[in-house]
N, C-alpha and C positions, 0 to 999 in steps of 0.2 A: 207632247210638245217639249222641245229641249229647254233645259233650265238656263234661261238667258240672264237671270239676275241672282245667281247664288251669292250669298254673303251680303246682299243688300237689304236694308231695312226701309220699309215704306210705312208712313203714317197717313191714314185717310180719315177725314171727318165725314159724318153723314153717310156712313157705309152700311146701314142696316136695311136699305132697300134701294131700288132703282139703279141708276148708273154707278153710284158709289159702291154698291154691293157687287155689281158685275165687274167693275174695275178691280176691286179687292180680290175677287176670285181669279181673274185673269193674271194679275201680278203674282198672286200666290202660286199659280200654275207655272209661272216662269221661274219659280224657285226662290222668290224673295221672302224674307220674313215680313209678314204683314200685320200691322196693328191698326185696329179700327176704333173710332170713337163713336159711341151711340148714346142717346139720352136715356133709354129705358134698359135697365140692367138685364132683364129677362130676355128681351128681344135681341139685345146685343150678344148675349151668350149663345142664343139659338143661331144667330147669324154666323158666329165663329164656327160652330159645328157644321153648318151647311157649307161654308166656304172650305173648310178642311176636307169635307167629303167630296165636294165638287172638284177641288183642285188636286187632291191627293197629297196635299202639303199640311203636315200637322203644325207647322210653325206660324200659326195665326192666333192673334191675341186680341183681347178687348180692354178698352178703357171706357169708363162711363162718366159722362159730364153733360150738363145743360150749357151749351156754348153761347146761349144768350146772356149768361151771367159772366161778367168779367172775372169775378173771383173763381168761378168754376174753370174758366179758361186757364187761369194761372195755376190752379191746383192740378189740372190734368197735364199741363206742360211739365210741371215738376214731377208728377208721377211717371210720365214717360221717361224723363231723364234719369230717374232713379232706377227704373226697371230695364232700360234698353241703352246700351253703351254707344250706339251709333244711329245716325239718321241720314239716309241717302236721298229719299224722296218724301216731300211733304205735299200731299194732295188735299187742298182745301175745297171740299165738296158740299159741306153742310149748307142748308139754306131753306127758306120758306117764303110763302106769300100769304098774307092775312087779310081777309075781307073787311075787317074792322080794326081800327087802330088799337093796339095794345102796348103796354109798357112793361119793361123787364124789371127785375128786382133792383136794378140800378137806376130806374126811372128813365131809361132810354126807349125810344120807339123800337118795337120788336124786330121789324124787318131790317132796320139800320144796324141794330146790335148783332143780330144773328148772321146776316148776310155780309156785312162789312167789318164791323169792329172785331168780331171773332177771328176773321182771316188776319186782320192787321196784328192783333195782339198775339195770337198763337204763333204766327210766323216769326215775329220779332223775338218772342221768348225762346224760340228754337234755333235762331240764326247761328248762335255759337256752335251748336251741334252740327248744323249743316255745313258751316265753314270748316269745321274740324275734319269732316269726312268728304270734303270736295275732291273730285267733282261731284256735285250733288244738284238736285233740282227742286224747284218750287212750282207747282202747277195749281192755278186758281180757276175754278169753274165760274164763268159768268153767263151771259146770254145775249143774243141779238136784240133782246128787249131793251138793252141799254141805248139803242138808237132813238128811242122815244124820249130820252131823258135829257134834261139840263140840270146841272147842280145849282140848287138854290141855297147858297151858304147862309142865308137868313132863316132857312126852314129845313135844315138837313133831316130833322126828325119828324117832318110832316105834321107839325102841330096845327098849322093854319090851312094846309091843303093836303089831306090824305089822298083823296081823289081816285076815281076809276076803280072803286072797290078794292083798293090796295095796290093796283098795278102801277100807279105813279111812284109809290114808295119802292116797290120791287124793282122797277126799271132804273130808278135812281141808284139803288144799291148795286145793281149790276154794272152801271157806269163807274161807280166807286171801285168795284173789283178791278176793272180795267185800268183806271187811273192809278190805283195803288200799285198794280203790277208794273206799270211803266216806270214809276218813280223808284220802286224797289229794285228793278233791273239796273237802273242807272247807279244806284247806291252800291250794288253788288259787283260792279265792273271790276274785273281783275281778281276776284275772290275764288273763282271756280264754281260759284253757285249761280245757276240760271233761274230765271223767273219768267214764266209764260202764262197766258190766260186763254181761255177757250169758250166757244159756244158749242154745247153738246148737240144742238138740234132740239126740236120739241119732242120730248120723249114721254111715252106712256108709263108713268110711274104713279106713286101715290101722291105726287106733288100737288099741293093746292086743295086736296080733298079733306084736309082738316077743317075746312070752312063749311058753311051752310048756305042755304038760299041760292041766289043767282050765281055766286062764285062756284059753288059745287056743280050746279047744272052746266055752267059754261065749261068747266074743266072736263066733265064727263063727255060732253059733246066733242070737245077739241081732241080728246084722246082717240077718237075714231080715225083721225088723220095723223096720229103721232107715230114716231119711230119706236121700235122695240128697244128696251134698255141695253141689249147687246150692241145695237148700232150706236146708241147715244154715248156709250162708254168708250168707243174706239179712239177718239181724240185724246181723252184723258190717259188711256193706256199708252198711246203712241208717245205723248209728251213725257210720260213717266219712265218709259223703258227703251224707246227706239234709239239706237246709235246715231241715226240721222238727226235726232233732236238734241244730241249731247251738248253742242256748243251754241245752240240757238237761244237767244234771250231777248226779253222785252218785246215779244210779238203776241198778236192776237190770232188764234187759230180757229178754223172751221173745217170739218172734214179732213183733219190732219194736215192742213196746209195753211200757211200764213195768209191772213186777210186784213183788209183795212177795217179798223173800228170807226166809230163815228168821229166826225171832225172835232167835236168838243173834247173828246177823250184825250187828244194830243196836246191840250193846253198845259204846258209845264208849270206855269204859275199856279193854276188851279190844282194841279197834282200836289205841288208843294204845300199849298194852303190846306188841302184835305189831309195831308200827312201830319201837319202841325196840329190840326184840330183833333185828329185821331190819337196822337200822342197824349194830348191833354185829357181826352175823355177816357182813355184806357190807363192813364197814370204811368206810362212808360216813356222813357227818354232814350231815343236811339241815336247814337253818334252818326253824323253824316258821312 
């Protein structure tokens, strides 16, 4: 494959398995410098070696952080800036679904913190680097599961209604990914930084198998009908690298094409309210 991204640096969260790992390998194969964030140091180092071997590109690197912790998000953003002088593509891919309600070290509900707040904080901490290297791209991985959700601003952390074995909280977090992206794209107008969000399809990865009981059984059955990770990563790779997507921003993609997200996701007042709450909870203030 021709090197389509020489000199470009890509940062990918949640890249030690599934579509994140495939996307990292494909972008490395295109000649990009690829930096992955993983939670487990041993697994992340192994993944780097595998991606280097699969892509033929030695310029693949690891950062280790638990992105459910806001302090860890801040630390890893600082470590990235210290080690790497540029950032051309940020691919927010980390995420999870949890059958029972858990809280992070910050006291936030785990799905909300990992799937939404980590995207919000990591992106905003790296915006100066993305703007300095414009044209650049932000790609957020969401899900069509967002169509089941309505934001309950009185219960964003699912204290009163976790529901559906964690899927209520998960679908709500994916709606947040989309609403965050739309507000972000508006704020980035004229900067040369694009922001898009995508549905990867239902993919056969390790996703959801950290759970037990009915959730694990359901995920195992569902994977019989799932896409391969190579197919699930296609839209992420397209948005991160294709010249056709270079100037597209503020869109929701499925199968590498723009699609309509749910009607509630376009509520600009709700997007701005979510942004303000996210600023407060992450302790960051972002100029409009």
